[in-house]
C-alpha positions as CSV (number, residue, x, y, z in Angstrom):
1,X,195.8,128.7,73.5
2,X,196.2,129.5,69.8
3,X,199.1,132.0,69.2
4,X,196.9,134.3,67.1
5,X,194.2,134.3,69.8
6,X,196.8,135.0,72.5
7,X,198.2,137.9,70.4
8,X,194.6,139.3,70.0
9,X,194.0,139.1,73.7
10,X,197.3,140.8,74.7
11,X,196.8,143.5,72.1
12,X,193.2,144.1,73.4
13,X,194.7,144.5,76.9
14,X,196.7,147.5,75.6
15,X,200.1,145.9,75.9
16,X,203.0,147.2,73.8
17,X,204.6,145.0,71.2
18,X,207.6,144.2,73.4
19,X,205.3,143.3,76.3
20,X,203.3,141.0,74.0
21,X,206.5,139.2,73.1
22,X,207.4,138.7,76.7
23,X,203.9,137.4,77.6
24,X,204.0,135.0,74.6
25,X,207.3,133.6,75.7
26,X,206.5,133.5,79.4
27,X,202.8,132.5,79.5
28,X,202.4,130.6,76.2
29,X,205.9,129.3,75.6
30,X,206.0,130.9,72.1
31,X,209.1,132.8,71.1
32,X,208.7,135.3,68.2
33,X,210.8,138.0,66.8
34,X,209.5,141.6,66.8
35,X,209.3,141.5,63.0
36,X,207.2,138.3,63.0
37,X,204.9,139.8,65.6
38,X,204.4,142.9,63.5
39,X,203.5,140.7,60.5
40,X,201.0,138.7,62.6
41,X,199.4,141.9,63.9
42,X,198.9,143.1,60.3
43,X,197.4,139.8,59.3
44,X,195.0,140.0,62.2
45,X,194.1,143.6,61.4
46,X,195.3,144.8,64.8
47,X,196.6,148.4,64.7
48,X,197.3,151.2,67.1
49,X,198.1,154.1,64.7
50,X,196.1,153.5,61.6
51,X,192.6,152.3,60.5
52,X,191.2,154.4,63.3
53,X,187.7,153.8,64.5
54,X,185.2,156.4,63.3
55,X,185.3,159.3,65.7
56,X,181.5,159.3,66.1
57,X,181.6,155.7,67.3
58,X,184.4,156.6,69.8
59,X,182.4,159.6,71.0
60,X,179.3,157.5,71.6
61,X,181.3,154.9,73.5
62,X,182.9,157.6,75.8
63,X,179.6,159.3,76.3
64,X,178.0,156.0,77.4
65,X,181.0,155.1,79.6
66,X,181.1,158.4,81.5
67,X,177.4,158.2,82.4
68,X,178.3,156.3,85.6
69,X,181.4,156.1,87.9
70,X,183.7,156.0,84.8
71,X,183.2,159.8,84.6
72,X,185.8,159.9,87.4
73,X,188.5,158.6,85.1
74,X,191.0,160.8,83.3
75,X,191.6,160.6,79.5
76,X,194.4,158.0,79.9
77,X,192.2,155.5,81.7
78,X,189.4,156.2,79.2
79,X,191.8,155.6,76.3
80,X,192.7,152.2,77.9
81,X,188.9,151.4,78.1
82,X,188.6,152.3,74.4
83,X,191.4,149.9,73.5
84,X,190.0,147.1,75.6
85,X,186.7,147.7,73.9
86,X,188.4,147.1,70.5
87,X,188.4,150.7,69.4
88,X,191.4,152.1,67.5
89,X,191.9,155.6,68.7
90,X,194.8,157.9,69.8
91,X,195.2,159.1,73.4
92,X,195.0,162.7,72.1
93,X,191.7,162.1,70.4
94,X,190.2,160.8,73.7
95,X,191.6,163.8,75.5
96,X,190.0,166.2,73.1
97,X,186.7,164.3,73.1
98,X,186.6,164.4,76.9
99,X,187.0,168.2,76.8
100,X,183.9,168.4,74.7
101,X,181.8,165.7,76.4
102,X,182.7,166.2,80.0
103,X,184.3,169.6,80.7
104,X,182.9,169.6,84.3
105,X,184.6,166.3,85.0
106,X,187.9,167.7,83.9
107,X,187.6,170.6,86.3
108,X,186.6,168.3,89.1
109,X,189.8,166.2,88.6
110,X,192.1,169.2,88.7
111,X,193.5,168.9,92.2
112,X,196.9,168.8,93.9
113,X,198.6,165.6,95.0
114,X,200.3,164.7,98.3
115,X,204.0,164.1,98.3
116,X,204.7,160.8,99.9
117,X,207.9,159.3,101.4
118,X,209.9,156.8,99.3
119,X,208.9,153.2,99.3
120,X,211.1,150.2,98.5
121,X,210.1,146.6,97.8
122,X,212.3,143.8,96.3
123,X,209.7,141.9,94.2
124,X,206.2,140.6,93.7
125,X,204.6,138.8,96.7
126,X,207.3,140.0,99.1
127,X,204.8,142.2,100.9
128,X,201.0,142.5,100.6
129,X,199.2,145.5,102.1
130,X,195.7,144.7,103.5
131,X,193.1,147.2,104.7
132,X,189.4,148.1,104.7
133,X,187.7,151.1,103.0
134,X,185.0,152.6,105.1
135,X,183.6,155.5,103.0
136,X,180.6,153.4,102.0
137,X,180.2,151.6,105.3
138,X,177.6,154.0,106.7
139,X,175.3,152.8,103.9
140,X,175.9,149.1,104.6
141,X,178.6,148.5,101.9
142,X,181.9,147.3,103.4
143,X,185.0,147.1,101.1
144,X,188.2,145.2,101.9
145,X,191.3,144.9,99.6
146,X,194.9,144.0,99.3
147,X,197.7,145.2,97.0
148,X,201.1,143.8,96.1
149,X,203.7,146.3,97.3
150,X,206.1,145.8,94.4
151,X,203.9,145.8,91.3
152,X,200.9,147.7,92.9
153,X,198.7,144.9,91.4
154,X,195.4,144.5,93.3
155,X,195.4,141.1,95.0
156,X,191.7,141.2,96.0
157,X,189.0,143.9,96.3
158,X,185.7,142.7,97.8
159,X,182.4,144.5,98.7
160,X,180.2,142.7,101.2
161,X,177.9,143.3,104.1
162,X,180.8,143.3,106.6
163,X,184.5,144.1,106.8
164,X,184.7,143.4,110.5
165,X,184.3,139.6,110.5
166,X,187.9,138.1,110.7
167,X,186.7,134.9,109.1
168,X,185.3,136.7,106.1
169,X,188.6,138.7,105.5
170,X,190.4,135.4,106.0
171,X,188.4,133.8,103.2
172,X,189.6,136.6,100.8
173,X,193.2,135.9,101.8
174,X,192.9,132.2,101.4
175,X,191.3,132.6,98.0
176,X,194.3,134.6,96.9
177,X,196.7,132.0,98.4
178,X,194.9,129.1,96.7
179,X,195.0,130.8,93.3
180,X,198.8,131.3,93.7
181,X,199.5,128.0,95.5
182,X,201.5,130.1,97.9
183,X,201.4,133.0,100.4
184,X,203.4,136.2,100.4
185,X,206.6,136.5,102.3
186,X,205.1,139.3,104.5
187,X,201.8,141.0,105.1
188,X,201.2,144.5,106.5
189,X,197.9,145.5,108.1
190,X,196.5,147.8,110.9
191,X,195.6,146.6,114.3
192,X,191.9,146.1,113.6
193,X,190.3,142.9,115.0
194,X,189.2,142.0,111.4
195,X,192.8,141.1,110.6
196,X,193.2,138.5,113.3
197,X,192.4,135.5,111.0
198,X,194.8,136.8,108.3
199,X,197.6,137.1,110.9
200,X,197.0,133.6,112.2
201,X,196.7,132.0,108.8
202,X,199.8,133.7,107.5
203,X,201.8,132.6,110.5
204,X,200.6,129.0,110.2
205,X,201.4,128.9,106.5
206,X,204.9,130.3,107.1
207,X,205.6,128.2,110.2
208,X,207.8,125.6,108.5
209,X,209.7,128.1,106.3
210,X,213.3,129.0,107.2
211,X,213.9,132.3,105.6
212,X,214.8,135.4,107.6
213,X,211.2,136.7,107.5
214,X,209.4,133.4,108.4
215,X,209.0,134.4,112.1
216,X,208.2,138.0,111.2
217,X,205.8,137.4,108.3
218,X,203.0,139.7,109.6
219,X,203.5,143.4,110.4
220,X,201.1,145.5,112.4
221,X,201.2,149.2,112.0
222,X,199.0,152.3,111.9
223,X,197.0,153.0,108.7
224,X,199.1,156.0,107.8
225,X,202.1,153.6,107.6
226,X,200.3,151.2,105.3
227,X,201.3,153.4,102.4
228,X,200.5,151.3,99.4
229,X,196.9,150.5,100.1
230,X,196.1,153.9,101.7
231,X,197.4,155.6,98.6
232,X,195.3,153.3,96.4
233,X,192.1,154.1,98.4
234,X,192.5,157.7,97.0
235,X,192.5,156.3,93.5
236,X,189.4,154.2,94.3
237,X,187.5,157.2,95.6
238,X,188.3,159.3,92.5
239,X,187.5,156.6,90.0
240,X,184.6,154.7,91.6
241,X,183.5,155.3,95.2
242,X,182.7,159.0,94.9
243,X,180.0,158.2,92.4
244,X,178.2,155.9,94.8
245,X,178.8,158.2,97.7
246,X,177.1,161.0,95.8
247,X,174.1,158.8,95.1
248,X,173.8,157.7,98.7
249,X,174.2,161.3,100.0
250,X,171.4,162.4,97.7
251,X,169.1,159.6,98.9
252,X,169.9,160.7,102.5
253,X,169.2,164.3,101.7
254,X,165.8,163.3,100.2
255,X,164.9,161.3,103.3
256,X,165.1,158.0,101.4
257,X,167.8,156.7,103.8
258,X,167.9,157.0,107.5
259,X,170.8,154.7,108.3
260,X,168.5,152.1,110.1
261,X,168.5,148.4,109.8
262,X,166.0,148.3,106.9
263,X,167.5,151.0,104.8
264,X,171.1,149.5,105.1
265,X,169.8,146.1,104.1
266,X,167.8,147.5,101.2
267,X,171.0,149.3,100.0
268,X,172.8,146.0,100.2
269,X,170.1,144.1,98.3
270,X,169.8,146.7,95.5
271,X,173.3,148.0,95.1
272,X,175.9,145.5,96.4
273,X,176.2,143.4,93.2
274,X,176.5,146.6,91.0
275,X,179.2,148.0,93.3
276,X,181.1,144.7,93.2
277,X,180.9,144.6,89.4
278,X,182.2,148.1,89.3
279,X,185.1,147.2,91.7
280,X,186.0,144.3,89.4
281,X,186.1,146.7,86.4
282,X,188.3,149.2,88.3
283,X,190.7,146.4,89.3
284,X,191.0,145.2,85.7
285,X,191.6,148.8,84.5
286,X,194.1,149.5,87.2
287,X,196.0,146.3,86.8
288,X,196.4,146.9,83.0
289,X,197.2,150.6,83.0
290,X,200.7,152.0,82.9
291,X,202.2,153.6,86.0
292,X,204.4,156.5,84.8
293,X,207.9,156.9,86.2
294,X,208.3,159.7,88.7
295,X,211.2,161.7,90.1
296,X,213.1,160.0,93.0
297,X,211.0,156.9,92.5
298,X,212.4,153.7,93.9
299,X,209.6,151.3,92.8
300,X,209.5,150.4,89.1
301,X,207.1,152.0,86.6
302,X,205.0,150.0,84.1
303,X,201.8,148.0,84.1
304,X,200.9,146.3,87.4
305,X,200.1,143.0,85.7
306,X,203.4,143.1,83.8
307,X,205.4,144.0,86.8
308,X,203.8,141.2,88.8
309,X,204.0,138.4,86.2
310,X,207.3,139.4,84.5
311,X,209.4,140.9,87.4
312,X,212.7,140.0,85.6
313,X,212.1,142.9,83.3
314,X,212.7,145.1,86.3
315,X,215.5,143.2,87.8
316,X,213.3,141.5,90.4
317,X,211.9,138.0,91.1
318,X,208.9,136.4,92.8
319,X,208.9,136.0,96.5
320,X,205.9,133.7,96.7
321,X,206.2,131.1,99.5
322,X,204.8,127.7,98.3
323,X,202.3,126.0,100.6
324,X,200.8,122.5,100.5
325,X,197.2,122.0,99.2
326,X,196.4,120.2,102.5
327,X,197.4,123.3,104.4
328,X,195.2,125.5,102.2
329,X,192.2,123.3,102.7
330,X,192.7,123.2,106.5
331,X,192.9,127.0,106.6
332,X,189.8,127.4,104.5
333,X,187.8,125.4,107.0
334,X,188.1,128.2,109.6
335,X,187.1,130.9,107.1
336,X,183.7,132.2,106.2
337,X,183.1,132.8,102.4
338,X,180.6,135.3,101.1
339,X,177.0,134.0,101.4
340,X,174.6,134.2,98.5
341,X,172.3,136.5,100.5
342,X,173.4,140.0,99.8
343,X,171.7,141.2,103.0
344,X,169.8,139.9,106.0
345,X,168.1,136.6,105.0
346,X,164.6,137.7,106.0
347,X,164.9,141.0,104.2
348,X,166.4,139.2,101.2
349,X,163.5,136.7,100.9
350,X,160.9,139.5,101.4
351,X,162.4,141.6,98.7
352,X,162.5,138.7,96.3
353,X,158.8,138.0,96.9
354,X,157.9,141.6,96.3
355,X,159.9,141.6,93.1
356,X,158.2,138.5,91.8
357,X,154.8,139.8,92.7
358,X,155.4,143.0,90.8
359,X,157.4,141.7,87.9
360,X,160.5,143.6,89.0
361,X,163.9,142.5,87.7
362,X,167.5,142.9,89.2
363,X,168.9,146.3,88.4
364,X,171.6,146.7,85.8
365,X,172.6,150.3,86.6
366,X,172.5,152.8,89.4
367,X,169.2,154.4,88.3
368,X,167.4,151.1,88.2
369,X,168.9,150.2,91.6
370,X,167.7,153.4,93.1
371,X,164.2,153.0,91.7
372,X,164.0,149.4,93.0
373,X,165.2,150.6,96.4
374,X,162.5,153.3,96.6
375,X,159.8,150.8,95.5
376,X,160.8,148.2,98.1
377,X,161.2,150.7,100.9
378,X,157.8,152.2,100.2
379,X,156.1,148.8,100.1
380,X,157.7,147.5,103.2
381,X,157.3,150.7,105.3
382,X,153.7,151.5,104.3
383,X,152.1,148.2,103.4
384,X,153.9,145.5,105.5
385,X,155.3,147.0,108.7
């Protein structure tokens, strides 16, 4: 990658100048002085505190962004969204604009926070926390995720038609292992049957290792002890899931959803891809935002991506356990990846036929998805069944 292009990408991610220098040295093998970096930033026209974007353009962007689940974000996350969009704006400006554009959202976010016990973790990939999120499950959307305990970087976050099939959860795990060419030193999960494959796969991959945790590489415990991922589910609800929950609650109150087989499959057909796209955006936003230091905090503060990729900045090191490609391929053979059908195959094909006959297109936002859902439901219930 060209050095200027790398600088542009890292700047767009919202990284500080010192973080950009570290990433250039570690990822690109390019060592620059701070003075040289500042000069290159000027040449590229990349600024944080001058040549601000017109405030009207910023306001229009924020107004468009908060029209969906992004309205659940606070001003710091929206400021990061602005930076990643290429806008030059101060955090204070975003805060003031948000007071004008979304005063109700600000009041909604004013709530207390639970005090949690201290948590300690020696470095990235030492311990992954795995769990399923069931708030959307009554509507047919099943979410499963994993988070790195040290950096709080999201390892995977997947929405699908099931979170109870161990082979599907196993495929999420193996995709993460394959991309890293190694598995974590330990995994923590609850005693749900959906974690059986992950447990067996982890123990198999760690079988020939000789460190002190090799024979204790999988930890079972209650959900309230799975602190990292349980805490993050609260963030997910505030910044994404609550938006969809409100939509589905409204559909239920309007007698557009009865929880039956057809309605759950239609929700999966119309909404699943949009929800997954939203989860991907939330993951990117979370992994690039800055976690502030807090009183009595044992874990480091900073950006999850930076803490994960550059742990030496925090006096830590990677704990990834290398595994052979042949072992990865063998494990993947007992897993079930996501299928291209977002719901029951018969319902999927029927919906596709109805869309083709009536010139309907895949939805690009929640309103379009809801309209498509209502159209398909009416046609199937009143003209086909």
